[in-house]
C-alpha positions as a Markdown table, in Angstrom:
| # | Residue | x | y | z |
|---|---|---|---|---|
| 1 | Met | 105.6 | 129.2 | 16.2 |
| 2 | Ser | 107.4 | 132.6 | 16.0 |
| 3 | Leu | 110.7 | 133.5 | 14.4 |
| 4 | Ser | 112.9 | 136.5 | 15.1 |
| 5 | Thr | 114.6 | 138.0 | 12.0 |
| 6 | Glu | 116.6 | 141.2 | 12.1 |
| 7 | Gly | 115.0 | 142.1 | 15.4 |
| 8 | Val | 111.4 | 141.6 | 14.1 |
| 9 | Leu | 109.1 | 139.1 | 15.7 |
| 10 | Ile | 107.1 | 137.4 | 13.0 |
| 11 | Ser | 104.8 | 134.3 | 12.6 |
| 12 | Ser | 105.8 | 131.3 | 10.7 |
| 13 | Arg | 103.6 | 132.5 | 7.8 |
| 14 | Ala | 105.4 | 135.8 | 7.4 |
| 15 | Ser | 108.2 | 137.0 | 5.3 |
| 16 | Ile | 110.4 | 140.1 | 5.8 |
| 17 | Thr | 112.3 | 142.1 | 3.3 |
| 18 | Gly | 114.2 | 145.2 | 4.5 |
| 19 | Ser | 111.7 | 147.4 | 6.3 |
| 20 | Val | 108.7 | 145.5 | 5.1 |
| 21 | Leu | 106.9 | 142.7 | 6.9 |
| 22 | Ile | 104.2 | 140.6 | 5.2 |
| 23 | Phe | 101.7 | 138.2 | 6.7 |
| 24 | Asp | 99.8 | 136.0 | 4.2 |
| 25 | Asn | 97.2 | 133.4 | 5.0 |
| 26 | Gly | 98.5 | 131.2 | 2.2 |
| 27 | Gly | 95.6 | 131.7 | -0.1 |
| 28 | His | 93.0 | 130.1 | 2.3 |
| 29 | Asp | 89.5 | 131.3 | 2.0 |
| 30 | Thr | 88.9 | 132.8 | 5.4 |
| 31 | Ser | 85.5 | 134.1 | 4.5 |
| 32 | Arg | 83.9 | 130.6 | 4.6 |
| 33 | Arg | 86.2 | 128.6 | 7.0 |
| 34 | His | 86.5 | 130.9 | 10.0 |
| 35 | Arg | 84.4 | 133.5 | 11.7 |
| 36 | Tyr | 86.1 | 135.9 | 14.0 |
| 37 | Pro | 84.8 | 138.0 | 16.9 |
| 38 | Gln | 81.9 | 140.3 | 16.0 |
| 39 | Gly | 81.5 | 138.7 | 12.5 |
| 40 | Val | 84.7 | 140.3 | 11.1 |
| 41 | Asp | 86.7 | 138.1 | 8.8 |
| 42 | Ala | 90.4 | 137.9 | 9.0 |
| 43 | Pro | 92.6 | 139.7 | 6.6 |
| 44 | Ser | 93.9 | 137.7 | 3.7 |
| 45 | His | 97.1 | 139.7 | 3.6 |
| 46 | Ile | 98.9 | 142.1 | 5.9 |
| 47 | His | 101.8 | 144.2 | 4.8 |
| 48 | Leu | 103.8 | 146.5 | 7.2 |
| 49 | Asp | 106.2 | 149.1 | 5.9 |
| 50 | Arg | 107.8 | 150.3 | 9.1 |
| 51 | Ser | 107.9 | 154.0 | 8.1 |
| 52 | His | 104.9 | 154.3 | 5.9 |
| 53 | Gly | 102.1 | 152.2 | 7.3 |
| 54 | Leu | 100.1 | 149.0 | 7.4 |
| 55 | Arg | 98.2 | 147.7 | 4.4 |
| 56 | Val | 95.5 | 145.2 | 5.1 |
| 57 | Asp | 93.7 | 143.2 | 2.3 |
| 58 | Trp | 90.5 | 141.8 | 3.8 |
| 59 | Ser | 88.8 | 138.6 | 2.7 |
| 60 | Asp | 85.8 | 140.5 | 1.4 |
| 61 | Gly | 88.1 | 142.2 | -1.2 |
| 62 | His | 88.4 | 145.6 | 0.7 |
| 63 | Ser | 91.9 | 147.0 | 1.2 |
| 64 | Ser | 92.8 | 149.4 | 4.0 |
| 65 | His | 95.9 | 151.6 | 4.5 |
| 66 | Tyr | 96.8 | 152.8 | 8.0 |
| 67 | Pro | 99.7 | 155.4 | 8.3 |
| 68 | Ile | 101.9 | 154.7 | 11.2 |
| 69 | Ala | 100.9 | 157.9 | 13.1 |
| 70 | His | 97.2 | 156.9 | 12.6 |
| 71 | Leu | 97.9 | 153.5 | 14.1 |
| 72 | Arg | 99.7 | 155.0 | 17.1 |
| 73 | Arg | 97.0 | 157.6 | 17.7 |
| 74 | Trp | 94.2 | 155.0 | 17.6 |
| 75 | Ser | 96.0 | 152.3 | 19.6 |
| 76 | Pro | 93.4 | 150.2 | 21.4 |
| 77 | Ser | 95.5 | 150.1 | 24.6 |
| 78 | Ala | 94.0 | 151.3 | 27.9 |
| 79 | Glu | 96.6 | 154.0 | 28.1 |
| 80 | Ala | 95.8 | 155.4 | 24.7 |
| 81 | Arg | 92.1 | 155.2 | 25.3 |
| 82 | Ala | 92.5 | 157.2 | 28.5 |
| 83 | Ala | 94.5 | 159.8 | 26.7 |
| 84 | Arg | 91.9 | 160.2 | 24.0 |
| 85 | Ala | 89.2 | 160.5 | 26.7 |
| 86 | Glu | 91.2 | 163.2 | 28.4 |
| 87 | Leu | 91.6 | 165.2 | 25.2 |
| 88 | Ala | 87.9 | 164.8 | 24.4 |
| 89 | Ala | 87.0 | 166.2 | 27.8 |
| 90 | Asn | 89.6 | 169.0 | 27.8 |
| 91 | Pro | 91.1 | 169.8 | 24.4 |
| 92 | Leu | 93.7 | 172.0 | 26.0 |
| 93 | Lys | 95.0 | 169.2 | 28.2 |
| 94 | Val | 98.8 | 168.8 | 27.9 |
| 95 | Leu | 99.5 | 165.1 | 27.7 |
| 96 | Pro | 102.8 | 163.6 | 29.0 |
| 97 | Glu | 105.4 | 162.7 | 26.3 |
| 98 | Ser | 105.9 | 159.0 | 25.6 |
| 99 | Ser | 108.6 | 157.2 | 27.5 |
| 100 | Gln | 111.0 | 157.4 | 24.6 |
| 101 | Ser | 111.1 | 160.6 | 22.4 |
| 102 | Val | 111.7 | 159.9 | 18.7 |
| 103 | Glu | 112.2 | 162.2 | 15.7 |
| 104 | Thr | 110.2 | 160.0 | 13.3 |
| 105 | Leu | 107.5 | 157.6 | 14.5 |
| 106 | Glu | 108.0 | 154.1 | 13.0 |
| 107 | Ala | 106.8 | 150.6 | 13.7 |
| 108 | Asp | 109.5 | 148.3 | 15.0 |
| 109 | Ser | 107.6 | 145.1 | 14.7 |
| 110 | Ile | 104.3 | 143.3 | 14.3 |
| 111 | Glu | 103.2 | 140.1 | 15.9 |
| 112 | Arg | 100.1 | 138.1 | 15.1 |
| 113 | Val | 98.1 | 137.3 | 18.2 |
| 114 | Gly | 96.0 | 134.2 | 17.9 |
| 115 | Thr | 93.5 | 134.3 | 15.0 |
| 116 | Tyr | 92.0 | 137.7 | 15.9 |
| 117 | Ala | 94.6 | 140.4 | 16.2 |
| 118 | Val | 98.1 | 141.8 | 15.7 |
| 119 | Arg | 100.3 | 143.7 | 18.2 |
| 120 | Ile | 102.4 | 146.5 | 16.8 |
| 121 | Thr | 105.5 | 147.8 | 18.6 |
| 122 | Phe | 106.4 | 151.4 | 17.9 |
| 123 | Asn | 109.9 | 153.0 | 18.2 |
| 124 | Asp | 108.6 | 155.3 | 21.0 |
| 125 | Gly | 108.3 | 152.2 | 23.2 |
| 126 | His | 104.5 | 151.7 | 22.9 |
| 127 | Arg | 103.4 | 148.1 | 22.4 |
| 128 | Thr | 100.5 | 147.3 | 24.6 |
| 129 | Gly | 97.5 | 147.6 | 22.2 |
| 130 | Leu | 96.0 | 144.6 | 20.4 |
| 131 | Tyr | 94.7 | 145.6 | 17.1 |
| 132 | Thr | 91.8 | 143.2 | 16.5 |
| 133 | Trp | 90.4 | 142.7 | 13.1 |
| 134 | Asp | 87.3 | 144.5 | 14.2 |
| 135 | Trp | 89.3 | 147.5 | 15.6 |
| 136 | Leu | 91.3 | 147.8 | 12.4 |
| 137 | Arg | 88.0 | 147.9 | 10.4 |
| 138 | Arg | 86.6 | 150.6 | 12.8 |
| 139 | Ile | 89.8 | 152.8 | 12.4 |
| 140 | Asp | 90.1 | 152.4 | 8.7 |
| 141 | Pro | 91.0 | 156.0 | 7.6 |
| 142 | Leu | 88.8 | 155.9 | 4.6 |
| 143 | Thr | 85.6 | 154.9 | 6.4 |
| 144 | Met | 86.2 | 156.2 | 10.0 |
| 145 | Ser | 84.0 | 159.0 | 11.2 |
| 146 | Gly | 84.4 | 160.3 | 14.8 |
| 147 | Asp | 85.7 | 158.2 | 17.7 |
| 148 | Pro | 85.3 | 154.5 | 16.9 |
| 149 | Ser | 85.4 | 153.5 | 20.6 |
């Protein structure tokens, strides 16, 4: 079941305060009970600050912080993957602007997708990428090297 609070779509296990959205697994031990695609365990806690970024606490004790611009750049959507491939092939390529021009990039909402991902909607209109737990691990700014695709 999903709830809509202050224009933000959240799961029934989420809470919202101002510009912050929090998912919590309720203290369940996801490391033993569930295995997710490609052997990646689900986060135990997800905290989104719409202007600063996403913090993920993983069930193995690791914590990751993803700035909003980093999440947008590494969106797993087909459109973003194609844009990254074009830039890799031709670094001087001029990419089209997003459908909505914004001064400051922010996350408008986050939505849990099943047991394996979240969808983030950005204020530039982008919302098509599913950030799987595996993808979030691969784009962790502290451990990422090169293109994680």
